[in-house]
C-alpha positions as CSV (number, residue, x, y, z in Angstrom):
1,M,212.3,241.3,226.8
2,R,215.5,242.4,225.0
3,V,218.7,243.1,226.8
4,Q,219.8,246.2,225.0
5,L,222.6,248.6,225.2
6,G,222.2,252.3,225.1
7,R,223.7,254.4,222.3
8,K,226.7,255.4,224.5
9,G,227.5,251.8,225.4
10,D,227.0,250.7,221.8
11,Y,229.4,253.3,220.5
12,A,231.9,252.7,223.4
13,I,232.1,249.0,222.6
14,R,232.6,249.8,218.9
15,A,235.4,252.3,219.7
16,A,237.1,249.9,222.1
17,V,236.9,247.0,219.7
18,D,238.5,249.2,217.0
19,L,241.3,250.2,219.4
20,A,241.7,246.5,220.3
21,R,242.0,245.6,216.6
22,H,244.9,248.0,216.4
23,D,246.4,247.2,219.9
24,G,250.1,247.8,219.8
25,A,250.0,249.5,216.3
26,G,250.0,253.1,217.5
27,R,247.3,255.6,218.2
28,R,244.1,255.8,216.3
29,K,242.5,259.1,215.1
30,T,238.9,259.7,215.8
31,R,238.0,259.9,212.2
32,H,239.5,256.5,211.5
33,I,237.6,254.9,214.4
34,A,234.4,256.5,213.3
35,E,234.8,255.4,209.7
36,A,235.8,251.9,210.6
37,M,233.0,251.3,213.1
38,G,230.1,253.4,211.8
39,V,230.0,255.8,214.7
40,P,229.2,259.5,214.2
41,E,232.5,261.3,214.3
42,S,231.0,264.3,216.2
43,Y,229.8,262.0,219.0
44,L,233.0,259.9,219.4
45,P,235.2,262.4,221.3
46,S,232.6,262.4,224.2
47,I,232.6,258.6,224.3
48,L,236.4,258.3,224.1
49,G,236.7,261.0,226.8
50,Q,234.6,258.9,229.2
51,L,236.9,255.9,228.4
52,V,239.9,258.1,229.0
53,A,238.4,259.2,232.3
54,A,237.8,255.6,233.3
55,G,241.5,254.8,232.7
56,L,240.8,252.4,229.8
57,V,242.0,254.6,227.0
58,S,244.8,257.1,226.7
59,S,244.7,260.2,224.5
60,L,247.4,262.4,223.0
61,A,246.7,265.6,221.2
62,G,248.5,266.8,218.1
63,R,249.6,265.5,214.7
64,D,250.9,262.2,216.1
65,G,248.2,262.0,218.7
66,G,245.1,259.9,218.9
67,Y,243.7,257.2,221.1
68,A,245.0,253.8,222.3
69,L,244.1,251.2,225.0
70,V,245.9,251.8,228.3
71,H,246.2,248.0,228.9
72,P,246.4,245.1,226.5
73,A,243.1,244.1,224.9
74,A,243.2,240.9,226.9
75,E,243.1,242.8,230.2
76,T,240.1,245.1,229.3
77,T,236.6,243.6,229.6
78,L,233.3,244.5,228.0
79,L,231.9,245.2,231.5
80,Q,234.6,247.8,232.1
81,V,233.8,249.5,228.8
82,V,230.0,249.4,229.3
83,E,230.2,250.7,232.9
84,A,232.6,253.5,231.9
85,V,229.9,255.1,229.8
86,E,226.6,253.7,231.0
87,G,227.3,253.4,234.8
88,E,227.0,250.3,236.9
89,V,225.0,247.4,235.4
90,E,222.4,246.9,238.0
91,L,218.7,246.6,238.7
92,V,217.0,250.0,239.1
93,R,213.3,249.3,238.5
94,C,211.3,246.5,240.3
95,V,209.7,244.1,237.9
96,L,206.6,243.8,240.0
97,T,206.0,247.3,241.2
98,G,207.5,249.3,238.3
99,G,209.1,251.6,240.9
100,P,212.6,251.8,242.2
101,C,214.0,248.4,243.1
102,G,214.2,248.2,246.9
103,W,217.2,246.0,247.4
104,E,216.6,246.1,251.2
105,T,213.2,244.4,250.7
106,E,212.7,241.5,248.4
107,C,209.8,241.0,246.1
108,A,208.8,237.6,244.6
109,V,210.8,238.1,241.5
110,H,213.8,239.7,243.1
111,R,216.2,236.8,243.7
112,F,215.6,235.4,240.2
113,W,216.1,238.7,238.5
114,A,219.2,239.4,240.6
115,A,220.6,235.9,239.6
116,A,220.1,236.7,235.9
117,Q,221.7,240.1,236.4
118,D,224.7,238.5,238.1
119,A,225.0,236.0,235.2
120,F,224.8,238.9,232.7
121,R,227.5,240.9,234.5
122,D,229.7,237.7,234.8
123,Q,229.5,237.2,231.0
124,L,230.5,240.8,230.3
125,A,233.3,240.6,232.9
126,A,234.6,237.3,231.4
127,A,234.7,238.7,227.8
128,S,237.9,240.7,227.0
129,L,238.3,243.0,224.1
130,A,240.9,240.5,222.8
131,D,238.2,237.8,222.9
132,V,235.9,240.0,220.8
133,V,238.6,240.7,218.3
134,D,239.4,237.0,218.0
135,V,235.7,236.3,217.2
136,D,235.6,239.3,214.8
137,R,238.6,237.9,212.9
138,G,236.9,234.5,212.6
139,L,233.7,236.1,211.3
140,T,235.7,238.3,208.9
141,A,237.6,235.2,207.6
142,A,234.3,233.3,207.2
143,S,232.5,236.1,205.4
144,G,235.4,237.4,203.4
145,S,234.8,241.0,204.3
146,P,235.6,243.2,207.3
147,R,232.8,243.5,209.9
148,R,231.8,246.8,211.3
149,G,229.3,247.9,213.9
150,R,226.0,249.0,212.7
151,G,222.7,249.5,214.4
152,Q,221.7,248.8,218.0
153,S,223.8,246.2,219.8
154,D,222.2,243.5,221.9
155,V,225.0,243.3,224.4
156,A,224.0,245.2,227.6
157,P,221.1,245.8,229.9
158,D,218.0,247.8,229.6
159,A,217.5,248.5,233.3
160,G,214.8,246.4,234.9
161,G,214.4,244.7,238.3
């Protein structure tokens, strides 16, 4: 089993990390975020719009406009970013029956799967964008070249329960 992020969550994390890299340095244009993070420029306004609606990102139209984090990168978590575009990270399908997860009735796997889900959520909630940027800077220093998002990310859930 792979814990995998959908395209929206993948692109949202990439955009948020780019904004965190430039936190305090002014607003970022869509084209600059798309170029830096390997996100289709045509898809990015929709993702950024969801981050704006969630109160994580602010936007300003016009020549001096663009996008910026509302709060410092250290105060914004990966869980907030993922849930802003993917919805709540939760079990939706029962592992044993394949149907909807009946939280009111417990199957034999339920408590174990729920504990794993809670641990996953806790990890995303504990990781701030500033933490990700710090790791990114370390990886960039070690490799000698800037890192950018490409391909499917293995960061968030593929619903299962």
